[in-house]
C-alpha positions in Angstrom: 122.6 26.6 33.5 124.6 27.4 30.4 128.3 26.3 30.7 131.3 27.3 28.6 134.9 26.9 29.8 134.2 27.3 33.5 136.1 24.4 35.0 137.8 26.6 37.7 134.6 27.3 39.5 132.2 24.7 38.1 132.4 22.2 41.0 131.5 24.8 43.6 128.6 26.0 41.4 127.2 22.6 40.8 127.4 21.6 44.4 125.6 24.8 45.5 122.6 23.7 43.4 122.6 20.0 44.3 122.8 21.0 47.9 119.6 22.9 47.9 116.9 21.8 50.4 114.1 21.7 47.9 112.6 18.2 47.7 112.1 17.7 44.0 114.0 19.4 41.1 116.0 18.7 38.0 119.2 20.5 37.2 119.4 21.2 33.5 123.0 22.0 32.3 123.5 23.2 28.8 127.1 22.5 27.5 127.8 25.2 24.9 130.8 23.4 23.3 133.3 24.1 26.1 136.9 23.4 25.2 138.2 22.9 28.7 137.5 20.2 31.4 133.9 21.3 32.0 132.3 18.3 30.3 134.3 15.9 32.3 133.3 17.6 35.6 129.6 17.6 34.5 129.8 14.0 33.6 131.3 13.1 36.9 128.4 14.7 38.8 125.8 13.3 36.4 126.9 9.8 37.1 126.3 10.4 40.8 123.1 12.4 40.7 120.2 11.6 38.5 118.7 15.1 38.9 121.3 16.4 36.4 120.0 16.7 32.8 122.7 17.3 30.3 122.0 19.2 27.1 124.8 19.4 24.6 124.9 22.0 21.8 126.3 20.8 18.5 127.9 24.2 17.9 128.6 27.2 20.2 125.3 29.1 20.4 126.1 31.7 23.0 124.3 32.4 26.3 120.9 33.5 24.9 120.2 30.4 22.8 121.8 28.1 25.4 119.4 29.5 28.0 116.5 29.0 25.6 117.6 25.4 25.0 117.7 24.8 28.8 114.2 26.3 29.2 112.9 24.0 26.5 114.4 21.0 28.2 113.0 21.9 31.7 109.8 20.3 32.9 109.2 22.2 36.2 106.7 25.0 37.0 109.5 27.3 38.0 112.9 27.8 36.4 115.8 28.9 38.6 118.5 30.7 36.6 122.2 30.1 37.4 125.5 31.2 35.9 128.3 28.7 35.7 130.6 30.5 38.1 128.2 31.7 40.8 127.0 30.1 44.1 123.4 29.6 45.1 123.2 30.1 48.9 121.4 27.5 51.1 117.6 27.7 51.0 117.5 29.8 47.8 115.5 27.4 45.7 112.9 26.7 48.4 112.5 30.4 49.3 111.9 31.5 45.8 109.6 28.6 44.9 107.5 29.2 48.0 107.3 32.9 47.1 106.0 32.1 43.6 103.5 29.6 45.0 102.2 32.2 47.4 102.0 35.0 44.7 100.5 33.5 41.5 100.6 36.8 39.7 104.4 37.2 40.0 106.3 36.0 37.0 109.8 36.6 38.2 111.4 36.8 41.6 115.0 37.7 42.2 117.0 38.5 45.3 119.8 40.5 46.8 123.3 39.5 45.8 126.7 39.2 47.5 129.7 40.0 45.2 132.7 37.7 45.6 136.1 37.7 43.9 137.8 34.8 42.1 138.9 33.3 45.4 135.4 33.4 46.9 136.1 36.4 49.2 133.2 38.7 49.8 133.9 42.1 48.3 130.5 43.8 48.2 126.8 43.4 47.9 123.9 44.6 45.8 120.5 45.5 47.1 117.5 45.8 44.7 114.0 47.2 44.8 111.6 44.6 46.2 108.0 45.4 45.3 106.4 45.4 41.9 105.8 49.1 42.0 109.4 49.8 43.0 110.8 47.5 40.3 108.6 49.0 37.6 109.8 52.5 38.6 113.4 51.4 38.2 113.0 49.3 35.0 113.3 52.1 32.5 116.5 53.3 34.2 118.3 50.0 34.8 117.9 46.2 35.1 116.2 45.8 38.5 117.2 42.2 38.8 120.5 40.3 39.1 119.7 37.7 36.5 121.5 34.7 37.9 119.5 35.3 41.2 116.1 35.0 39.5 113.5 32.3 39.4 111.0 32.6 36.6 107.6 31.0 36.3 107.7 28.6 33.3 104.4 30.1 32.0 106.1 33.5 31.9 108.6 32.2 29.5 106.0 30.3 27.5 103.7 33.3 27.1 106.2 36.0 26.5 109.0 34.2 24.7 112.6 33.4 25.6 115.8 35.4 25.4 116.4 37.4 22.2 120.0 36.9 20.9 119.8 40.3 19.2 120.2 42.0 22.6 122.9 39.8 24.1 124.4 40.4 26.7 121.5 42.6 27.7 119.0 40.0 26.6 117.8 39.5 30.2 117.0 43.2 30.5 114.9 43.1 27.3 113.0 40.1 28.6 112.0 41.8 31.8 110.0 44.4 29.7 108.1 41.6 28.0 107.4 39.7 31.2 106.3 42.9 32.9 103.4 43.3 30.4 101.7 40.2 31.7 103.2 39.4 35.2 104.2 41.2 38.3 107.8 41.5 39.6 109.4 40.8 43.0 112.8 40.7 44.7 113.5 39.0 48.0 115.6 41.4 50.1 117.8 38.7 51.5 120.9 37.8 49.5 120.4 34.4 48.0 123.3 34.3 45.5 127.0 34.9 45.5 127.9 36.6 42.2 131.5 36.1 41.2 133.3 39.0 39.7 136.5 38.0 37.9 138.3 38.8 34.7 136.5 36.1 32.7 133.0 37.0 33.9 130.6 38.4 31.3 129.8 41.4 33.6 133.5 42.4 33.4 134.5 41.2 30.0 131.6 42.5 27.9 130.7 45.7 29.7 131.2 47.9 26.6 128.8 45.8 24.6 126.4 45.7 27.6 126.1 49.5 27.6 125.3 49.8 23.9 122.9 46.8 23.9 121.1 48.4 26.9 120.6 51.4 24.7 119.1 49.2 22.1 116.7 47.7 24.7 115.6 51.2 25.8 115.1 52.3 22.1 112.9 49.2 21.5 110.9 49.9 24.6 110.3 53.5 23.8 109.3 52.6 20.2 107.0 49.7 20.9 105.5 50.5 24.3 106.0 54.3 24.8 106.3 55.9 28.2 107.8 59.2 29.3 110.1 57.6 31.9 111.6 55.2 29.3 112.1 58.0 26.9 113.8 60.2 29.4 116.0 57.3 30.6 117.0 56.5 27.0 117.9 60.0 26.2 119.9 60.4 29.4 121.8 57.2 28.8 122.5 58.0 25.1 123.9 61.4 26.2 126.0 60.1 29.0 127.2 56.8 27.5 130.5 58.2 26.1 131.3 59.7 29.5 130.5 56.7 31.6 132.0 54.1 29.4 135.6 54.9 30.5 134.5 54.6 34.1 133.1 51.1 33.4 136.3 50.1 31.7 138.4 51.2 34.7 135.9 49.4 37.0 134.9 52.5 39.0 131.2 52.2 38.3 131.3 48.5 38.6 132.7 48.9 42.1 129.9 51.4 43.0 127.3 49.1 41.6 128.3 46.4 44.1 129.4 48.8 46.8 132.9 47.7 46.5 135.8 49.5 48.2 137.7 52.0 45.9 
């Protein structure tokens, strides 16, 4: 879990992971040179719980490289992703680990997501395609996973490579294409994560950059792997991006994305 200036929500996030009912796990926290009270909070929990592994960046590397450092420090078969302001719901780790154990061909499993505001109030939800076929059909059009809800097989990272900083903050979307060349996909329909939407969240703060980096991902996929669906999706997004960008800025499409009230 990369951490940068998240002291407001960090305790609740950490406790949601430490409270999971999975018998054996390590909690790798990558401190990306935060300037607030986050390191003190992490240190407090690390003293009480030996499952916490602290990784400290010498300089601010950003989320892609911080994720890669966390993956490099992890020793488990499965890696559960987590953002520093979200909440893993009870049973999440166990359910996703059991799913990967039962389905050895699946490289990444996500879940449905509940959207919450800065105060923790439920404001919407996001449902995602569940089967490999459904996810592959959606992949050229949009990211068919909520990244912080995913658990990834460590071998999927090892054989396809980690996150590419060039595509940040759509680096997770680009990675899905690479994982999909060697592994199957899945989403558990049940919501297993509470995703916090607030002014400081990457989803809200970097939405303009997200749109244009998504275009770059689609361009790469069309160029390297081909595919009519991807080509059509890329052309459609390129044509409509100027029109949909103002809607994202005003939050209208973001609300529709999570089925939020107008």
